N, C-alpha and C positions, 0 to 999 in steps of 0.2 A: 634317456641318453641324448645324443645330439645329432643334428643333421646340419649339413652345410647348406649354403645356397644351392639351388639346382642349376648350377652353372657348369657347362661343359661345351666343348667344341662341337660344331656341326659335323656332318659326315665328312671324313677326310677326302679331300679332292674336290669338295663342292665349290669352293672358291678360296683364294689366298687368305682371306680374313678368317676362314673357318678351319684352318689346319689345327690339329691337336697341339696342346701346349708342349708335349714332348713327342719326339718321333716314335712311330711304332717300332717295337724291338726287332732288329734285324741283325744279321751277322756282321755287317759293316759298322753298326752303331752310328749311322749317319745322323748328324745333328740337323735340326730345322730351327729357324728363328722362333723365339718365344713370342706369342701374340701379346698385345697390350691388354687384351681382355678376353674372357672366355664366354662366347655367346651361348645362350641357352639352346638346348636341343629343341627342335620343333616337335609338335605332336604329329608325327608322321601318319598319314592315312594308312590303314592296314595293308600290308603287302608291298609298301613302297620299297624300291630297290635302292640300297645305299652301297657306297663303296667301302670295302674293307680289305686291308692287307694282312695276310696271315702272319701271326707272330710265332716266335719260337715256342714249340711245345703245344701249339693249338691242335685240337682234334675237331672233327666235324660235329660230333654230338655236343661238345662244349660250346662251340661257336653258335650252333642252333639255339642252345639254351640261353646264351647271353642276349641274343637278339629276339628271343621269344618266338622263334620260328621252328621249322622242322628240317631234318636232313633232306627229306625228299624235295622240299621247296628250294633248298640251296642247290641241290644237284640239278634241278630243272633249269636253272639259269646259269650254271657253271659246268658246261659240258667237258671242260678240261679235267675235271676230277675223275680219277680212275675208279673202277668198280670197288676195288679194295684199297683203302687208305688208312694208315695208322696215324702218324703225326703229319700235319700239313707242312710243306716246305715254307720256311720263313721268307716273306717277301712276295708270296703268291698273291696277285691281285684277284679279288673276288667281288661279286655282287651278292648282297644278302637281302632277302625280303624281310623287312623289319616290322614288328608289331609293337607299337609304342607302349611303354609303361611309364607312369609318372615317377617323380622323385629320383631321376638319375643324378648321380654325383659328379664330381670333378673329373675332367678328362686328363688332367695333369698326371704324367707318369713319373713317379718318384724314383723308382729303382728298377734296373733291368732284372729279368728273371735269373740270368746267369750270375748275378751278384747276390741273389737270395739264397741259393743252395750252396752247400759246401762242396763245390765242384772244381773244375779246372782253374777257374779264376782265383781260387785260393791257394793253388800250389805255390810253394816258396814263401808263404806268409807264416812267420813264427809268432803266434798270438801271445805266448808267454813272454818272449823277449820284448815284443812291442809294448805290452802292458807295463813291464818292469822299467821301461825307459821313460814312461810318462810320469808327470808330477802328481797325478790325481790319486784319490783315496783308494781306487780299485786295487792297485797293486799290493796294498797292505791288508785288504780284506781276506779273511780266512774262515772257512766253514768246512764242516764235515759233509762230504758228498760221495755217495756210492762207496761206502766203507773206507774212505780215505780223507785225511785232513788236507784240504787243497787251498791254495792262495788264489788271488784274483784271476790272473791269466789262466791258471789251470782250471778254474771253475768254468770260464768261458770256453776253453778248449773242450771240456767234457760235454757240455750241452751242444756245442757246435758239431761235435763228432757224432754223438748218439742220435740227435734229431736230424743231422745232415743239413744244418743251416749255417750260412756263412758266418764265421767268427767276426768278420768286419761289421756285418749288420748288427750283431748282438752288441758289439762295442759301441757302435754309433747310437744305438738305442739307449745304452747306459749313459753315454755322454750327453745325449740330447735331453734325457729325462732326469738325470741326477748328477751330471758333471763328473762322472767317474774317472775320466782321463785327465782333466785339467784342474779340478778343484781339490785342494788338499784335504778338505773335510767334506763329508757328505752333508748336503744342505739340510737345514732344519725341516723336519716333517717328512724326510725321506729315509730316516734310519730304519724304519720297520718295513715300509713298502716303497723301495726305491723306484720301482717301475709303475707305481700307482695302482696296482691291483689290490684293493683293500678286501682281504679275506683272511680270517684268522689262521687258516691252515696253510697260508702262503706267506708267512712272515720271513723276512730276511732275504738277502741277495740270492742265494741259491734257489730257494723255492719260488721267488719271483721270476728268475730266469727259466726255471722249469715250466712254470705256467706260460710265460711269454713264448718260449720255443714251441710248446705244444699248441698254443693258440695260433701262432703264425703258420704252423704246418696245417692246422685245420682249415684256415682260410685259403692258403695257397692251393692245396689239393682239392678243396671244394670248388674253387674257381676253375682249376684245371679240368674237372669233371662236370662242370656246369651246375653244381649244386649250391653255390653261393649266390643267392638271388637278391638278398637284402640284409640289412642289419639296422638295429635301432640305435639312435644316438642318445646322449645323456639327457636331452630335454624331451625325449619321447618321440621325436620325429623319425620317420622311416627314410632310409636312403638305399638306393640300388646302385651298385657299381656301374659306371658307364659301360655300355656294351663293347666299346673299342678299347677298354682298359686291358692291362696286362696283369698276370697272376700276382707278381710281387707287389704291385701297387694296390690291387684289390684287397689283399690280405693286410697290408699296412693300414689301409683305411679302416677295415674291420677291427684291427687291433687298437688303433688310436681312439676309435669311437667308444671303446669300452673303458678307457682310463683317463680321457681328457674332456674338459668342458667344451661347449660348442666353439667358442672363439679359439681355444688352444688347438682343437682338432683341425679347424680350418687352416691355421698356421702350419701345423705339423705336416700336412699333406701338400703344402705348397712348395714353391721353389725356395722359400725362406725358412723352411722347417727342417725335417730330417735330412733331406737331400743336401742342404747347405752344410749341415754338420758333417755328413758323410764325406762330402767333397773336401772340406777343410782337413779332415783326418787322413783321407786316403786318395784324394784326387777325384776328378769327375768320373763316376762309373759309366756314364754314357759315352765316354771316349774309348772305352775298352770293353765293348759288348762281345762276348764269345758265343758262338753257336753251339751251346752245350747239348741241345736236343736237335738232331738233324731231322729233315723231312723223311718220311717213310721208314722210321726206325723199326727194326726187326730184332727179335730175340734170337740169340744163337741156339743151337740144339742143346736141350737139357734132358738129362736122365731124371728119373725119380730119385729122391734122396734116400734110396735104400737099394739093396743088391738086386741084380737081375734074378728073376724067378721067384722072388719073395712077394708075399701078399701083405700089404699094410692097410690100415684104415685111414680114410680121409676124414679127419676129425674136426677140421675147421676150414670153412670157406673164407673168402676175403674178409680180413679184419685188420686192425691197425698194425702197422709195422713196428712202431715204437710210440709209447705214450698212450693217449686216449683219443679216439676219433680218427680223423684222417692222418696219413694216407692209408686206405684199405689195400695195402700192398702185400700182406702176408697170408699164407695158408699153413695148415697144420697136418702132420701125419703121425700116426702111432703104430708101433709094431703090431702085427695082426694077432699075436698071441696074448695081447693085453686087453682084458675085458673092460676095466675101469680103474680109476684111482691111480695113485703114485706107486705103481708096481715096478720093481726093478726089472731090467732087461739086459741081456748080453748082446742084443742085435744092434749094431752100430748104424747111425745115419751116415750117409755117404756124400761125397762131392758130386754135384749135379753136372759139373763140367771141369775141365782142366783148369788149374789155377794155383795161386800161392797164398798161403795164410798170411794176412797182413795185420790182423788185430785179433786179440782174444780179450775176454773180460769175464765178468761173472756169468758163467754158463753160456757164453756167446763166442762165435767165431765169425770172422769176415774173410771171405775168399775172393781174392782179386783175380779176374779172369784174363786181363790183358798182360799180366806178367811184369808190369812196371813197378809193382810194390806200393802203389798208392791207390787207396780205395776211392779217391775223389775223381779218378779218371776211368773211363770205360765202364764195362759191366762189373759189378761186385755183388756177391751173394751174402746175405746176412742170415746166420743161423742162431737160434736162441733155444734155451732149455736143454742144453747138452751138459751132462755131468762134468763138473769142473775137473775131476780127476782124470777125465778122458780126453781133454782138449789137446790138439796137436800144438807144437811150438810155432811161434811166429817165424816165418821164413820157410816153412816146410812146403815143398811143391807136391801137389796132389794131382793125380789123374782122375778123370771121371770114374766113379765107382769106388774110389779109395775111402776107407773109413775116416770120418771127420769128428766123431764123438758119439757118446751113448745118450740116447734120449732119456730125459728125466723130468722132474718137477722143479729143478733148480733154476734160479734166475727169474725174477719177476713173479707174476701171478700165473699159477698153473694148478689145475684141479686133477690133472692126470698126466701120466708119462707120455711125452710126445716131443716132436721137433717142430719148431716154428721157423719158416723160411720166407725171405722177402728178397726183392731185386732192386738194385739202383743202377742208373746209367748216368755217368758224369755227375754223380752226387744227387741226382733227382730220383726219389722213390717212384717206381713204376707200378701203377695199380695192378692188382692181381687179376682183375677181370677187365672188361671194357674192350677198347679197340686193339689193344696189344696184350692179350691175356697170357698168363703163365701157360707155357706149353711143355708138358712133361711127356716125352715119347709119343707125341701126337694127341695126348689127352689135354684138352683145353679147359681152363678154369672159367666158369660162368658165375657171375655174382648173384647172390640171393637177395631177398627183399630186406633182410637185416644182416648185420655183421655175423660172421661165422656160418651163415647159411650159404648154399650154393651147390654147384655140381661140377663134376669132371665129365667131359663129353668127348668120345672118339668113335667115329664111324657109326653114329646112331646109338651107341651104348652110353648109358648114363650111370654115374656113381654119385651118390648123394652124401654130402658132408653131414656127419653126425658124431657127437661125442660118445654115443652109445657103442660105437665100433661094431655095429651089426653087419650082416651080410651085404646089405645095400650100399654100405660105405667102403667095402673092400675093393682094392685095386691091385693088380699084379704088374710088376715091372717086366714088361715084355715088348721091346721095341718092334715096330712094324718092319 
């Protein structure tokens, strides 16, 4: 694969010539002048203190991982940090003890995080109407997706909604890589693999978009949680995202590294690449950066997704919310009377909080908690594997504890009757464990060593996730 030159800006604030090529992401979206060159990061002596300004959605564990340091060392030199902190407030100035690693990539920030997720920045944008107004080949593309024949804009809308990725970003990628919005015919060589991912099970526009959306989410949430440490470029060289980088840019670097040559990669992640295309289509995203993840984000009170007094099994610890891999935002529960397999049940899953049903699909329901009828704003809860015959109608208002559907094996992959549940805030999937764990009636989710493992913990009591639905996995809805 490919690696770019090891060029990036020095520690922000070191001197005017060493400012990052793009400003750190902050609620005001303040622009800084673009430097004429990107100086190479120095090989810092171990433990050197560098300046860092917290970016939207940062967490202390992730920042520590990016700089190859520890939370304890960061806290030791930043007394302003409270004992308990979930998301860091954007704009918070910090000093970070850095432990240099070679092969840092570009510091240029391509896209703000608020323009990566399908969140508040996308409200009011009609992707189908926009595509239909363009002269490019995309509007006439037609493929069978999720049990329906869909045209270009509808295909984009489907993947933007299900993966919760900005439709504008998906459109910019299609335009940048295959001229989908401006070229009347798809370029030669792009007919089968328009996004450049050459793999026989991902032929055609829809499967390419499915791969791209899944890969983008993997990179984005791996960076959010500190797990995206490096990627390999197409010439075999290793690259590590710059520690000062933001999540959207880190995942775009990881994405382009997989499908472009070294020279094409270098262009794509520069100011003359995807950002230029995005700006030509939709305006400069850095002029409208929204604070979609506030500092000190907290979850509202949630009940278990089953009735008070009932005992269900915790059958799945943190695992993917949608697709494969990240984000590990979902957990699973099954009625306690189901031993294994796809056994029918009459026990309904329930609303974990008050809300309104804003979307249903194949065995899925999305519950909007802020009542505005838009899942891209505020908290929304995603349910999957509910029997299609039991789904509530869109628009129905539910109180916490009201039935929302019958657990089943319908919808996606399922080896046993259960309900899959995940959270989003302003379009961003929130990991089920970590600094802001799922909290059901005081039971907090803890992540296991691999997907689907993990525990629920409350007052020293522990419930262990297991598809076996044995006694150790049972938990009773009984608020404190």
